SEMIZA-122206 format. One line per 2 residues: number of its first residue (from 1); their letters; for each residue x, y, z of N, C-alpha, C. Coordinates in steps of 0.02 Angstrom, whole numbers, plus 50000, padded with zeros to 5 digits. Layout:
% SEMIZA-122206
NUM = A = X Y Z X Y Z X Y Z | ...
This chain:
% SEMIZA-122206
1 = VE = 48021 49925 49974 48012 49995 49955 47943 50020 49977 | 47891 49978 49965 47824 49998 49986 47820 50006 50062
3 = LA = 47854 49962 50098 47852 49967 50171 47887 50031 50194 | 47942 50050 50162 47977 50111 50180 47934 50172 50166
5 = QH = 47899 50172 50109 47855 50228 50093 47798 50232 50143 | 47773 50175 50165 47718 50175 50213 47741 50204 50281
7 = IA = 47802 50185 50301 47827 50210 50366 47838 50285 50363 | 47861 50309 50305 47875 50381 50299 47812 50423 50304
9 = KH = 47753 50394 50289 47691 50432 50291 47662 50439 50361 | 47687 50402 50408 47661 50403 50476 47709 50438 50523
11 = SP = 47681 50467 50573 47722 50499 50624 47749 50447 50671 | 47811 50453 50695 47838 50405 50742 47799 50401 50807
13 = SD = 47759 50452 50821 47720 50453 50883 47654 50415 50876 | 47638 50388 50817 47576 50353 50806 47576 50288 50846
15 = PL = 47531 50277 50895 47532 50216 50935 47514 50154 50895 | 47480 50161 50838 47461 50103 50798 47513 50086 50745
17 = LP = 47569 50122 50745 47618 50111 50693 47648 50041 50696 | 47666 50012 50753 47693 49944 50753 47645 49893 50724
19 = LT = 47580 49898 50743 47532 49850 50716 47524 49859 50641 | 47521 49921 50619 47515 49934 50547 47575 49907 50509
21 = MA = 47635 49916 50536 47695 49891 50504 47694 49815 50500 | 47675 49781 50554 47673 49708 50555 47623 49682 50503
23 = SR = 47564 49713 50498 47514 49692 50450 47538 49702 50379 | 47569 49760 50366 47594 49775 50299 47650 49726 50279
25 = LS = 47695 49711 50326 47751 49666 50312 47725 49596 50296 | 47674 49573 50334 47645 49507 50321 47615 49503 50251
27 = SL = 47580 49558 50230 47551 49559 50164 47604 49558 50110 | 47659 49594 50120 47712 49595 50070 47745 49527 50064
29 = LR = 47753 49492 50120 47784 49426 50118 47740 49376 50081 | 47673 49381 50090 47628 49335 50056 47627 49347 49980
31 = NN = 47632 49412 49961 47625 49429 49890 47692 49426 49853 | 47747 49419 49888 47813 49421 49855 47857 49364 49880
33 = RN = 47828 49304 49876 47866 49246 49901 47929 49234 49859 | 47926 49247 49795 47985 49237 49753 48041 49284 49772
35 = AV = 48022 49347 49785 48072 49396 49805 48104 49377 49871 | 48062 49352 49917 48088 49332 49982 48136 49273 49974
37 = AA = 48119 49225 49930 48163 49168 49920 48229 49189 49890 | 48227 49237 49843 48289 49261 49813 48332 49297 49864
39 = AT = 48300 49338 49906 48337 49373 49958 48369 49325 50007 | 48333 49271 50024 48361 49222 50070 48421 49187 50039
41 = AA = 48416 49169 49975 48473 49137 49941 48533 49184 49938 | 48520 49247 49924 48576 49295 49921 48609 49302 49989
43 = AA = 48567 49304 50043 48596 49309 50110 48637 49248 50127 | 48613 49189 50106 48650 49128 50120 48717 49127 50083
45 = ST = 48717 49150 50020 48780 49152 49983 48828 49203 50013 | 48801 49259 50038 48844 49309 50070 48877 49280 50132
47 = VA = 48838 49243 50172 48866 49212 50231 48920 49162 50212 | 48908 49124 50157 48958 49075 50135 49023 49109 50114
49 = VT = 49017 49166 50078 49077 49203 50059 49112 49230 50120 | 49073 49252 50169 49104 49277 50231 49142 49221 50266
51 = FL = 49114 49162 50267 49147 49106 50300 49212 49088 50263 | 49213 49097 50197 49274 49081 50159 49332 49126 50179
53 = SE = 49317 49187 50202 49370 49232 50222 49407 49209 50284 | 49381 49157 50318 49416 49132 50376 49480 49095 50357
55 = DT = 49489 49078 50292 49550 49046 50269 49608 49095 50267 | 49595 49159 50271 49647 49210 50266 49671 49229 50336
57 = VH = 49737 49229 50346 49767 49247 50410 49789 49320 50407 | 49772 49358 50457 49794 49428 50459 49868 49430 50477
59 = PP = 49909 49468 50440 49981 49469 50453 49996 49500 50521 | 50046 49474 50556 50065 49504 50621 50098 49572 50610
61 = EL = 50094 49613 50661 50126 49679 50658 50200 49672 50675 | 50242 49695 50629 50314 49687 50636 50347 49754 50650
63 = PW = 50404 49753 50686 50438 49816 50703 50483 49841 50647 | 50456 49884 50605 50495 49913 50550 50529 49976 50574
65 = AH = 50595 49976 50575 50633 50032 50604 50623 50097 50564 | 50614 50092 50498 50610 50153 50457 50543 50188 50463
67 = LG = 50495 50159 50499 50430 50191 50506 50427 50239 50565 | 50479 50242 50606 50479 50287 50664 50477 50360 50643
69 = MF = 50455 50402 50690 50447 50473 50674 50514 50506 50656 | 50567 50485 50690 50633 50514 50677 50681 50463 50647
71 = SS = 50653 50412 50613 50693 50360 50582 50696 50371 50507 | 50745 50342 50475 50754 50348 50403 50764 50278 50373
73 = YD = 50763 50275 50308 50775 50212 50273 50847 50190 50284 | 50857 50125 50288 50923 50095 50291 50949 50086 50220
75 = CG = 50998 50126 50200 51022 50123 50131 51053 50055 50114 | 51082 50022 50164 51107 49955 50152 51052 49906 50136
77 = AL = 50996 49911 50173 50939 49868 50159 50908 49885 50091 | 50906 49950 50074 50878 49969 50009 50921 49942 49951
79 = RR = 50987 49943 49960 51031 49916 49907 51020 49841 49900 | 51015 49806 49957 51004 49734 49954 50934 49718 49926
81 = GF = 50884 49758 49946 50817 49748 49920 50813 49759 49845 | 50849 49809 49821 50851 49821 49748 50884 49762 49712
83 = QV = 50934 49732 49743 50966 49674 49714 50918 49615 49711 | 50878 49605 49765 50828 49551 49765 50776 49564 49711
85 = YR = 50755 49626 49705 50706 49642 49653 50733 49626 49583 | 50794 49648 49569 50822 49639 49502 50833 49565 49486
87 = QV = 50854 49526 49535 50872 49457 49521 50813 49409 49529 | 50761 49429 49566 50706 49383 49579 50640 49412 49553
89 = CA = 50620 49470 49579 50553 49496 49565 50546 49523 49494 | 50601 49550 49466 50596 49584 49401 50581 49537 49344
91 = TC = 50586 49471 49355 50569 49425 49302 50494 49425 49285 | 50453 49448 49333 50380 49450 49321 50350 49518 49335
93 = HS = 50377 49555 49383 50347 49618 49406 50387 49678 49382 | 50352 49733 49374 50383 49796 49354 50378 49847 49411
95 = IE = 50420 49899 49405 50416 49958 49449 50421 50018 49402 | 50366 50034 49370 50367 50083 49317 50368 50156 49341
97 = RI = 50355 50168 49405 50352 50236 49430 50420 50261 49457 | 50470 50218 49455 50537 50237 49479 50584 50238 49420
99 = RW = 50623 50292 49416 50673 50299 49363 50743 50287 49392 | 50788 50271 49348 50856 50255 49370 50886 50313 49410
101 = RE = 50874 50374 49390 50906 50431 49422 50883 50440 49494 | 50823 50416 49511 50798 50423 49579 50835 50378 49628
103 = LE = 50871 50328 49603 50909 50283 49646 50978 50310 49663 | 50996 50366 49632 51062 50395 49644 51068 50418 49717
105 = GV = 51121 50395 49751 51130 50413 49820 51087 50373 49868 | 51044 50330 49843 51001 50289 49885 51026 50217 49886
107 = TH = 51037 50189 49827 51062 50121 49823 51131 50118 49789 | 51144 50161 49740 51206 50159 49702 51229 50229 49684
109 = TK = 51289 50234 49658 51315 50297 49634 51289 50311 49563 | 51302 50372 49540 51279 50391 49474 51312 50349 49420
111 = EQ = 51377 50336 49427 51412 50297 49376 51387 50225 49375 | 51373 50196 49433 51347 50128 49434 51278 50123 49402
113 = LK = 51236 50173 49415 51170 50173 49386 51172 50183 49310 | 51219 50224 49287 51226 50233 49215 51245 50167 49182
115 = AM = 51289 50129 49213 51309 50065 49184 51251 50016 49185 | 51212 50015 49238 51154 49970 49242 51102 49989 49189
117 = AA = 51088 50054 49182 51039 50075 49133 51061 50060 49062 | 51127 50067 49049 51152 50054 48982 51148 49981 48962
119 = DT = 51143 49937 49012 51137 49865 48997 51067 49846 48973 | 51020 49891 48978 50951 49877 48956 50938 49911 48889
121 = DV = 50895 49880 48850 50874 49908 48785 50805 49940 48792 | 50799 50001 48769 50737 50039 48774 50712 50054 48704
123 = VD = 50647 50040 48693 50616 50056 48628 50598 50131 48629 | 50624 50167 48581 50614 50239 48577 50593 50257 48506
125 = GP = 50575 50319 48498 50558 50342 48431 50491 50379 48429 | 50467 50392 48370 50497 50374 48305 50556 50418 48286
127 = ND = 50597 50390 48241 50655 50427 48216 50634 50469 48156 | 50683 50496 48121 50667 50540 48064 50630 50503 48008
129 = EG = 50637 50436 48007 50602 50397 47956 50535 50370 47980 | 50515 50390 48041 50450 50369 48067 50449 50299 48095
131 = EM = 50507 50271 48111 50511 50203 48137 50536 50204 48209 | 50512 50154 48247 50536 50146 48316 50605 50112 48314
133 = FE = 50645 50125 48364 50712 50096 48367 50731 50082 48440 | 50781 50042 48449 50806 50024 48515 50870 50062 48529
135 = RP = 50877 50083 48591 50937 50120 48612 50956 50097 48682 | 51017 50108 48703 51036 50092 48773 50998 50137 48822
137 = GK = 50981 50109 48879 50945 50147 48929 50988 50203 48958 | 50954 50253 48985 50987 50308 49019 50953 50323 49084
139 = LS = 50981 50369 49123 50957 50380 49191 50885 50406 49193 | 50863 50439 49141 50796 50467 49141 50742 50416 49125
141 = DP = 50762 50355 49107 50714 50302 49090 50688 50269 49153 | 50625 50246 49152 50600 50207 49208 50632 50138 49210
143 = LP = 50628 50105 49267 50654 50037 49271 50618 49993 49221 | 50654 49949 49186 50623 49911 49131 50570 49863 49155
145 = SP = 50519 49854 49113 50465 49807 49127 50483 49739 49096 | 50464 49684 49128 50481 49618 49101 50442 49601 49038
147 = YA = 50386 49636 49025 50344 49619 48968 50333 49682 48925 | 50326 49671 48861 50315 49727 48815 50248 49761 48826
149 = ND = 50197 49722 48846 50130 49749 48859 50093 49700 48904 | 50032 49719 48924 49994 49678 48970 49973 49612 48938
151 = AV = 49960 49611 48874 49939 49549 48841 49994 49497 48843 | 50055 49518 48833 50112 49472 48837 50120 49447 48908
153 = GR = 50110 49491 48957 50115 49471 49027 50063 49418 49045 | 50002 49427 49022 49950 49377 49037 49964 49311 49001
155 = LA = 49989 49315 48940 50004 49255 48903 50059 49214 48937 | 50107 49248 48967 50163 49213 48999 50144 49186 49068
157 = NN = 50087 49206 49095 50069 49186 49163 50000 49155 49166 | 49982 49120 49114 49918 49083 49113 49857 49128 49124
159 = GA = 49860 49188 49097 49804 49234 49102 49806 49282 49160 | 49852 49272 49207 49858 49317 49265 49913 49368 49253
161 = LP = 49898 49432 49259 49946 49485 49248 49980 49503 49314 | 50046 49492 49320 50081 49513 49381 50075 49587 49391
163 = PD = 50055 49610 49450 50045 49682 49461 50110 49721 49465 | 50105 49785 49449 50162 49830 49458 50173 49841 49533
165 = LS = 50236 49844 49554 50252 49847 49626 50268 49918 49649 | 50259 49968 49607 50278 50036 49627 50243 50059 49690
167 = LM = 50177 50046 49695 50137 50070 49751 50107 50011 49790 | 50137 49952 49785 50107 49893 49815 50103 49899 49891
169 = VK = 50152 49930 49923 50150 49937 49996 50091 49979 50018 | 50074 50030 49980 50018 50073 49998 49952 50046 49973
171 = AR = 49953 49999 49926 49892 49973 49898 49863 49915 49938 | 49899 49891 49988 49876 49834 50028 49870 49855 50101
173 = HS = 49819 49828 50134 49811 49841 50205 49871 49812 50244 | 49898 49852 50291 49958 49832 50327 50013 49813 50277
175 = GQ = 50028 49860 50232 50069 49846 50174 50134 49809 50187 | 50177 49836 50231 50241 49803 50243 50231 49734 50275
177 = DY = 50187 49732 50325 50176 49668 50360 50145 49616 50313 | 50099 49639 50270 50067 49592 50224 50117 49564 50174
179 = LF = 50159 49606 50144 50206 49582 50094 50258 49536 50125 | 50283 49553 50184 50332 49509 50217 50301 49442 50234
181 = SL = 50240 49442 50261 50207 49379 50278 50191 49339 50216 | 50172 49373 50162 50157 49338 50100 50219 49303 50071
183 = LT = 50276 49338 50073 50337 49310 50044 50365 49253 50085 | 50352 49253 50150 50380 49201 50194 50327 49151 50217
185 = GY = 50265 49156 50192 50211 49117 50220 50189 49056 50180 | 50228 49036 50130 50209 48977 50090 50217 48914 50131
187 = IE = 50163 48874 50136 50164 48811 50171 50123 48760 50133 | 50125 48699 50155 50083 48647 50126 50010 48658 50145
189 = PP = 49963 48647 50100 49892 48658 50118 49871 48610 50173 | 49829 48633 50218 49806 48589 50272 49760 48534 50245
191 = AG = 49750 48484 50286 49706 48428 50266 49636 48453 50252 | 49608 48432 50197 49540 48452 50178 49537 48517 50140
193 = KP = 49594 48549 50125 49595 48610 50086 49612 48594 50014 | 49563 48592 49968 49578 48575 49898 49612 48635 49864
195 = MM = 49660 48620 49822 49697 48672 49785 49690 48658 49710 | 49673 48710 49673 49668 48704 49601 49738 48696 49571
197 = PG = 49743 48662 49513 49808 48654 49481 49839 48723 49465 | 49903 48730 49479 49938 48792 49466 49936 48842 49522
199 = LH = 49901 48827 49577 49898 48871 49635 49941 48844 49692 | 49965 48890 49733 50006 48873 49790 49972 48900 49853
201 = YN = 49978 48863 49907 49942 48882 49968 49982 48933 50007 | 49949 48988 50023 49979 49040 50065 49922 49069 50107
203 = PY = 49922 49058 50172 49866 49079 50214 49857 49155 50218 | 49907 49194 50197 49901 49266 50200 49870 49295 50137
205 = FP = 49862 49255 50085 49831 49278 50023 49756 49264 50026 | 49714 49310 50005 49641 49299 50008 49621 49235 49972
207 = GG = 49586 49191 50007 49566 49127 49979 49616 49072 49989 | 49679 49090 50004 49730 49041 50018 49767 49015 49957
209 = GI = 49741 49025 49896 49773 49000 49836 49803 49057 49795 | 49868 49055 49782 49902 49107 49745 49939 49076 49687
211 = AM = 49937 49109 49628 49969 49081 49568 50044 49089 49570 | 50069 49138 49608 50142 49149 49611 50175 49095 49653
213 = PP = 50223 49058 49625 50258 49009 49666 50303 49043 49717 | 50328 49008 49767 50372 49039 49816 50432 49072 49782
215 = PL = 50439 49138 49785 50492 49171 49747 50560 49169 49781 | 50562 49161 49847 50625 49166 49884 50647 49098 49909
217 = SD = 50712 49090 49914 50741 49030 49942 50806 49049 49977 | 50825 49010 50027 50886 49023 50063 50946 49022 50015
219 = GG = 50985 49076 50015 51041 49080 49969 51022 49093 49898 | 50961 49116 49886 50938 49129 49818 50976 49185 49784
221 = VE = 51001 49232 49823 51044 49286 49798 51108 49288 49839 | 51159 49317 49812 51222 49325 49848 51234 49399 49859
223 = YE = 51223 49421 49920 51228 49492 49936 51300 49516 49927 | 51307 49577 49901 51373 49605 49889 51409 49622 49954
225 = DG = 51371 49636 50007 51402 49655 50071 51414 49595 50116 | 51399 49535 50093 51413 49475 50132 51357 49455 50180
227 = TV = 51302 49491 50181 51246 49473 50224 51218 49405 50204 | 51202 49364 50254 51174 49298 50241 51105 49306 50211
229 = AT = 51094 49278 50153 51031 49288 50116 50981 49234 50134 | 50954 49238 50195 50900 49193 50213 50835 49218 50182
231 = IS = 50783 49177 50184 50719 49198 50156 50692 49260 50192 | 50695 49260 50258 50669 49316 50297 50711 49379 50284
233 = QQ = 50778 49373 50276 50819 49431 50262 50803 49460 50193 | 50796 49417 50144 50778 49442 50077 50709 49475 50077
235 = AR = 50661 49445 50113 50594 49474 50116 50596 49542 50150 | 50634 49547 50205 50638 49611 50240 50669 49665 50196
237 = DV = 50722 49648 50160 50757 49698 50119 50713 49720 50060 | 50682 49673 50026 50642 49692 49967 50579 49729 49988
239 = VE = 50551 49714 50046 50492 49751 50069 50511 49822 50086 | 50569 49832 50118 50590 49901 50133 50604 49939 50068
241 = FL = 50632 49905 50019 50644 49938 49954 50578 49957 49921 | 50528 49913 49924 50463 49928 49895 50429 49984 49934
243 = NW = 50442 49987 50000 50414 50043 50038 50446 50109 50015 | 50510 50108 50001 50543 50168 49974 50514 50186 49906
245 = CA = 50501 50136 49864 50472 50150 49798 50404 50184 49804 | 50365 50165 49854 50299 50195 49864 50304 50264 49895
247 = EP = 50355 50276 49937 50363 50341 49970 50437 50361 49969 | 50464 50377 49912 50535 50398 49911 50548 50464 49946
249 = EA = 50496 50503 49957 50504 50568 49989 50495 50564 50065 | 50490 50505 50093 50473 50498 50165 50526 50531 50209
251 = DA = 50590 50518 50196 50642 50547 50238 50643 50623 50234 | 50636 50650 50173 50634 50723 50166 50573 50753 50200
253 = RK = 50516 50717 50197 50456 50741 50229 50464 50743 50305 | 50496 50692 50333 50508 50692 50406 50554 50748 50426
255 = LE = 50607 50760 50386 50653 50815 50401 50619 50882 50397 | 50580 50893 50345 50544 50957 50339 50494 50965 50396
257 = GA = 50461 50910 50415 50414 50914 50471 50449 50933 50535 | 50509 50906 50548 50546 50924 50608 50565 50998 50608
259 = VV = 50585 51023 50549 50603 51094 50544 50542 51138 50557 | 50484 51119 50528 50423 51158 50538 50402 51158 50612
261 = MA = 50405 51100 50644 50386 51096 50714 50433 51137 50758 | 50498 51136 50742 50546 51177 50780 50531 51251 50770
263 = SI = 50513 51270 50708 50497 51341 50695 50435 51362 50733 | 50385 51318 50735 50324 51334 50772 50338 51342 50846
265 = AF = 50380 51296 50874 50398 51301 50945 50435 51366 50959 | 50481 51387 50914 50516 51450 50923 50468 51509 50922
267 = ML = 50420 51509 50876 50372 51563 50873 50328 51565 50935 | 50310 51507 50961 50270 51506 51023 50309 51535 51081
269 = LG = 50373 51517 51087 50414 51546 51140 50420 51621 51132 | 50430 51644 51069 50435 51716 51057 50370 51752 51073
271 = SG = 50313 51721 51056 50249 51752 51071 50237 51755 51146 | 50256 51702 51182 50249 51703 51255 50292 51756 51287
273 = YY = 50354 51763 51263 50399 51814 51290 50371 51884 51277 | 50348 51895 51216 50321 51961 51199 50260 51978 51242
275 = KR = 50217 51929 51253 50157 51941 51293 50176 51955 51366 | 50225 51917 51391 50241 51923 51462 50278 51988 51478
277 = FK = 50325 52007 51436 50368 52064 51453 50352 52127 51414 | 50314 52123 51361 50299 52182 51321 50225 52203 51327
279 = WS = 50180 52155 51321 50109 52172 51319 50078 52175 51388 | 50101 52133 51435 50069 52131 51501 50073 52197 51539
281 = PY = 50128 52237 51535 50126 52302 51570 50071 52348 51544 | 50059 52348 51480 50005 52388 51453 49936 52361 51474
283 = KT = 49932 52296 51481 49867 52266 51498 49849 52278 51571 | 49899 52281 51615 49886 52287 51687 49894 52357 51715
285 = RA = 49912 52404 51674 49924 52472 51700 49857 52505 51718 | 49861 52548 51764 49802 52588 51785 49812 52661 51764
287 = IS = 49763 52689 51733 49766 52758 51710 49718 52800 51751 | 49746 52851 51782 49706 52895 51825 49700 52964 51791
289 = YV = 49643 52993 51795 49631 53058 51767 49619 53108 51823 | 49656 53163 51822 49651 53215 51873 49616 53275 51843
291 = KQ = 49563 53294 51875 49524 53351 51850 49558 53416 51872 | 49574 53457 51823 49607 53520 51837 49554 53574 51853
293 = N = 49571 53615 51901 49526 53670 51920 49533 53726 51869
């Protein structure tokens, strides 16, 4: 701080400024050896943390068809992804920002969703007596959470709270690619890589150690449409479903954008026609004035 204040008092054109700075810096180093030692230790620890990040593999870029400018979600994949979520992911993770009614016409019909919602019990209230009660779920309810509260979730997972998946695709860098690589990237730790008890090695997770065991397995679910449920197929379907959960308005936004761009193009053509055939004669005409005697 003293060195910065000293530099600010001098003009950059001062020819003695480099010598003055060197002398001042040497004096500060002699008088603040403890501070210099602490700064050196902090820098060394920072470098060590930076080196630890080399254990993380950046996910490859994958060709997701629904991300195209004129592409839409695959409703078949969304239905399969919702099935994977309900049968596998929902045991630990929640999707609290999506309600049953939002799935209508996307994964299931209204009657099917009503039956699914009715199979769940929802705590509601208070009633006329001031007590909470349970009732069958309805379409306006959010998808059920596996835990009553965060404390129960941490207790069931050794202190680690499974995150909500509503916005997980947008909350991670290279969201779709990261989640797909994470779900399919479980391998045995390499030689010399120590793993703490309860952790599983996944090179796509920061640090390489993740508490979540491999959630997917070949044939882990039986798809209703007969699709072979390999690990990669399940990962692809559930990632696309989670992408829809994060951006359910994506298809409507693309459609509205196409309509707006078409309207702008039509207005540009109309403006060009008006300028060429209506305004240009007035712009290029010559007006002559004849003086009357």
